[in-house]
N, C-alpha and C positions, 0 to 999 in steps of 0.2 A: 740741263734745260735748254729749250731750243731758242731761237730768236724770231722776232716778228719782222714782217716786210719793212718796218720803219728803221730797224736795226741793220737789215741786209742792204737797204738801198738809201742810205742817208744822203742828203745834198752836202755840197761843200760848206764849211763853216762860213766862208766869205758871202755865200748866198744868203744865209741867215742874218749876218751881221748887216749886209746892205738892206734887207727886207725890213729890219726893225729900226733902222738908223733914225728915222724921223717919226717914229710911231708916238701918238699923243695917249696918254693915260686919261681917257674920258670916253663915255658911253656913246657910240655913234647914234643910236637911236634917238637919245634926248637931244643931241646936237643937232639932228636932222628934222626936229619938230618946227613948225611955223613960228614966227615971232609972236610972243604973247601966249603960247600955248602951255608954258610951264610957269608955275607960281602965280603970284599976284593975288592970291586969295587972302582974305582977311584971317587973323587969329581970332580963336574964340575969345570973347570978351563978355563979362556978365553972366547971369544964369539964364538958362532957356528951358522951355517945356516942349516936349515933342511926343509923337506917337511911337516913333522908332528912331534910335540913335545907332549909327554905324561907326565902329571903331576901326579905321584902317582904310586908305585911300589907293589900294591896289585894285585889281581885277575883282577879287572876291567881294569886297566893299562897294565897288563901283556897280558891278552888275546887281548887287542886293539893292542899291539905291534906285537903280532904273526899273527893276522888276517890282520893287514895292510900289513904286508910284504908278505902275501900269496896273497893278492890282487894285489899288486904292488911290485914285488920283487926288483925293482930298485930304490924305494924311500928310501930317507934318513930318518930314523926314530930315533928319540933321546927320552929316557925315563929318568925322573928325579925323584929321590925318596929322601925324607927328611931325613930319617934313613936308614935302610937297607930292602932289598927285603923281603916281607912278614912277618915283625916284628910285624904288628898290627892285625886287624881281619883276614886277610888271613893267618896268620900263628898259630892263636890260638883258631880257631872255633872247633865245634864238629866234623865236616867232613860229615855232612849230605848233599849229593848233589841231590837235588830234581828237579823233572822235572817241578814242579809247577812254573811258572812266577808271579803268583798272590797272593802269600802267602795262598794257598789252594782254592779248589773249592769254598767254600761258601764266602770267601772274594771276589774272582773274580766275582761270580754271583751278589753279592750286588753292584757291581760298573760297571761291563762291560758285562752284561748278553748276548748280542747279540754277543759278540766276543769270548765267552768262548770257543767255538768248536775250533776255530783257535787258541786261545791262548794255549789251551792244547795240539793240535797237533803240535804247534810250540815249546813248551815246552818239549814234548817228543823227538822231533828231535834234540833239543839242548843237552838233556841228552845223546842220542845216540852218537852225535858228541863229547862229552867229553869222553865217553868210547872209542871211536874209536881213539881219539888222542894219547892214550898210544902207539899204534902200528904204528900209522901214523908218529909220531915224535920220536919213540924209548924212550919214557918216562916211568917212573915207579912211580906212586903216589897211589899204593895200592888200585886200583878201584875194588870195589866188589859190584855187581848190586843185592844185597840182598833184597831190598825192605824196608818198613817201618812198624813197628807194633805200633798200638794204643791200649793200654789195658784199659779197665774200672777197676777203683780201687774203686769206689763208686757204690751203687746200681743204683742210677738214670742215671749213665753214660752208663749202658747196653742198655737201649732203645735208647740213642743217637746212638749207634753203629749199632743197628738193622736198624734204620731208614737211617744212612749213607750206610750201605750195600745195602738195598732195593732200594735207589736212584741210587747207582752206577750200580746195575744190570739192572734198569729201563734204564739207559743211555747208556747200553751196553758196560760198561768198562770190561775189562778182567783182571784177576789176582787179583781181590779184594775178599778176603776170610774173611767170619766170623767165628770166634772160639768160642765156648761156654767155660764154666769155666774149665771143664775136659781137653778139647784140648789145652787150653791156658797154663794150668799148665804142661801138658806133653810136651809142646814145651819149655816153659821157666818156671822154678819152683819158682815162687814167690806166697806167700801166699796172696798177695795183689790182685791178678789178678782174676777178676770175668767174663771176657770175653774179646774179642779183635777183631780188624779189622786188616788184614795183606794186604796192598798194595804191591803186590810182584814186580811190574815193574817200579814203579814211583820214586824210590830212590835208589841211590847207596852211599856206604861209600868211603871215600878217606882219605888219609894221608894229612892234610891241609897244612903243612909247605912243604912237598914234591911238592905238586901241584904247590905251588908258585915257589919254587927253580928249579923245572923241566921247568916250563914256561919261567922263566928267561933264563935258559940255552938254550932253543930252540930258544928264541928270539934273543940271542946273536949270535947263530949258522946262523941264518937267516940274520944276519948283523945289528940288532939293537944296538944301543950304550946305555948303561944303566950307569947312574952316581948315586952314593949313597951320603948320607950325605950332600944333597945339597937343602935345602928348598927353594921353590919358594916363593918369597915375593908378587908378583903381575903380572898381565898380563897387557901389554900394547898393544894397537891396533891403531897404527897411521894410520889416515884415508887415506892418500895419498899413502901408501906403499902396501896396500892390505895384510899385514902380521899380525902376532901375535907374540908378544915376551914375553917368560917366563923368568922373571928376579929374579935372587938370590940376595945376598947381594953384589956380586962383579961381577957377570957375566951374560950372557943371551943366550938365544937361539931364534934366529928369524926363524920362519916357516910359511909356507902358512896356516897351520891349527893347532889346539890344541885340545887335549882331556883332560878334567879334570875328574880324577879318585881319588879324595881325600876322598871318603867314609865319614866317620864321623867327619873329621876334618873340621873347618871353610872354607867354600866356598871362592875362589877367586873371585866369582862374587856376588856383592851386592845383586842382585835378589834372590840368594838362601841362603841368611845368615839365614832366619827364617824356612827354609824348612826342615830342620831335627833336631833332638835333640839326644844327647848321652845318652844312657841308659846302665849301667853297668852290666854285666852278669859274673856269677862266677862258676868255674869248678874244680872238683877234678878228678884225675887219680890214679887208684890203682897200686899196684905192679902186675906183671904178676901172673895170677892164675895157680895153680897147675892143673895136670890131674884130681885129685880128686875133687878139687873145681869146675872145669869145669863140670865134671859129676854131681855134687851136683845141678847145675843150669840149666843144658841143653843148650839151646841157640845154637843148632848145626847149624841153619839156618843163624845166625850172623845178623839178622836184626838190623837195627836202630830201637830204641824205643823212643816214645814220648807220655806221657799221655795226658788225655783230660782236665785237669784243667786249668784255666785261668792262674794261676801261676804254669806252668807245668814244668816237668823234662824231659831232653832228655838224653839218655845214648846209648852206642855202645861199642862194642869190638875192640880193635886195633889189628894189624896183629900178636903181641906177646901175644895176650889174656889178655891184661889189660882192665878194664872197666873204660871207661870215663863216669862220671855222673855230669851233670850240670843243670844250669836253676834255676827255682822257684823265686829266688830274682831277681828283675830288677829294679835297683836304678837310679834314676834321681837326679842330683845336681843342685841346683839354679844357674841360669845364663848361662847355656849350658855349664859349665866350664868342661875342661878335665885336670886331673891331675893324675900323677901316684900314688899318696897316695889314691886315690879312689879304686886301685886294691888291696888294702889291707884292707880286710873286714872280720875278723875272725868269727864273728857271722853268716856270710853266709856259710862259710865253716863247721862251727858246725852244722848248718841246713842240709846242704846237706849230711854230714856224718850220721846224725841221720836218714834222709830219706833213705839213701842208705841201711842201716842195717834193716830198717823196710821192705824194698823191698826184700832184699836178707839176711834175719837172718841167714842162713846156712854158710854165709860168715864171721860171727864174728871170729875175730881174724886177718882178712885180714889188711893190712895198706895201706894208701894212699903215693904214692911216690912223686906226684906233686900236687900243688894247684895255680891256677893263675886266672885271670879276663881279661876283655877286654869291650871295648865300642861298643854298636851296634847303627848304624845309622838309626833311626827310622822316618819314614815320616807318614803323617795323613792318607794316603792310605794303609800303612803297606807292600808296595812293591815299587820297583824303579820307580822313574820318570825321564824323559829324556827332553832334549831340546838343543837349540843352542843358541848363543849370538854373539855379536860383529859381525853383518853382516854376520852371519853363518860362521864364521871363527873358532869358538869354540863350541865343542859339550861337554855335561856333562850327567852324570847319578849318582844318589846317592839315598838313602832312602830304601836300601834293607831289612831292619828290620829283620836281622837274617837269611834270605834265599838267600844269595848272592853266596854261593859256586857254584852253578849251573848258576843262572841267570846272573851273571857277564859275562859270555860269550855271552849270548844273547844280554846284554847291549853293549858289544863292537861292536857287528854287526850292532846294531841299530845306534850308534854314527857314525861309519864309514859310514853307509848308509846317514846320515843326512849331513855329512861333503861333501859327493859326490854328494849330491842333488839327490839321487834316491827316486823315488816314487814307492814304493813297498809295499807287504803284511806286512812288519814290520812297516814301516813308516806311513803306513795309518791307522794303529791301535788307537783307541781313548785312549788306555793306553799310548801310546807314544806321541800323539798330545796334550793331555789336562793335564796340571799341577794340581796337588792336591792342596788343601787349605794348607797355611803355618800354623805353630804353632804361637801362639800368643806371643808377647815379654812378659818379666817378669814384674810384678810378677804373671801375669795370667797363664803364661806356668807352672810354679811350682805348683801353686795351682790346676790347672786343671789336670796335669799328676799325682799328688800324689793323688788327690781325686779319680781319675779314679783307681789307683793301689789299693787303700783302698777298693773301690767297688768291684773290681775283686775278692780280697781276701775275701771279705764278701759273694760274691756269691759262691765261693768254699766251703763255710762253711754253705750254705743254699741251698743245693740241686741243685745248678746252676743257682737259680732265681736271675735275673738281676734286681738291683734297679731302681729307676727313672732316676738317672744321666746315667747309661748304656743304659737304653732304649732310652733316649733322644739323646745320642751319635749314637746309633744304627739308629735312624730315620734320623739324619743328614748325615748319611754315614761315621761316624767317630768311630763307635764301633769296639772294638777289640775282637776277638774270637779265641783262639789258635786253 
């Protein structure tokens, strides 16, 4: 087996030790919110009646609340969150807000080739709408439409980029730029970069926790009632009443319809219990770079960056010029279990720190201020699935697989369409109408996921060549390619 650039050009152990010496286990985005933006909302007490009840206070639930009130300003909308708004994936992701609704063009073409033109048009319109929401609602979530850069860091990846660019030109896509080695390093000065593709229009960078907190503020301004620290235990749908009840340990909300926006957490619907698995992702955030350090790396266009490996890294600049550096490790634990202890994995942060200084050796001496982790809701189609239950009283969306920052808004529109019985361009999509395959129960799930992860790592060390397991999964429509 071969090696990767991170094994060929590692930094000194002392560089990593110094960089992690004072790092806090805390989510930078949540720490960076204005005072009073987190928590402080009441628990659900007593029984309530509403037109729509939403379970989950992340992006999916918050967009559902805002868009529901825009459609029907007089409707009573109640949102119930188990902890606090944006505390989970919506407050701790990388802030890549992508136009893609299908986890990239290649994944979409493998599953819904006849719909891709429509899906890509709808995805761009969705991203446009997110950007416009800042002005429309007076929000500030640091929206920067800088695009996304994919660097080749191994020789075999250069040809992948040439093929990607050629196919984009053939499709008539605008703003897809191929950069050679000199152009890449003139843009962003990493000695690992051999070439790159810059998709200038299909991605924006946002402040994740600000997006969640601002959506919550706007929702409340529109009249949505938000209750925190109120875990919903079950949904009841008494057949004779035509209602759905979201029930906590001591209270309930009876509504005509419900939206389930519980993301990676166990579904309240039995039919969805095997549809997703939680995969833990790890992140580092540096202290702010000085003007000299910024000059040393360039990055004047402030793109989001994600490399081409199966075990890929994603990184970006914050508004105050910190570098977020995450990805690579994606850890699944037996039994679909979720525990706060899984968020503490020093070996993953050690690996990320090493890879960071391979990427930017000129930043040796820089320290990381924050380290954290979170669970990604992965589905077998690597993008969201949708549906209704309980005689169409309940709508759900889940399985965003790490690309939910943008597509959760689209998911909210889909769920509201489904609850209203609308037959339109969104609801007629095969991606919306057809459920993906579930993951198998244990022990098959753990064996399969970890064997796949091992195979993906092996491919990264073998010029991208996929073994028989990955080729079989590809043939079955279950293959993952970042």
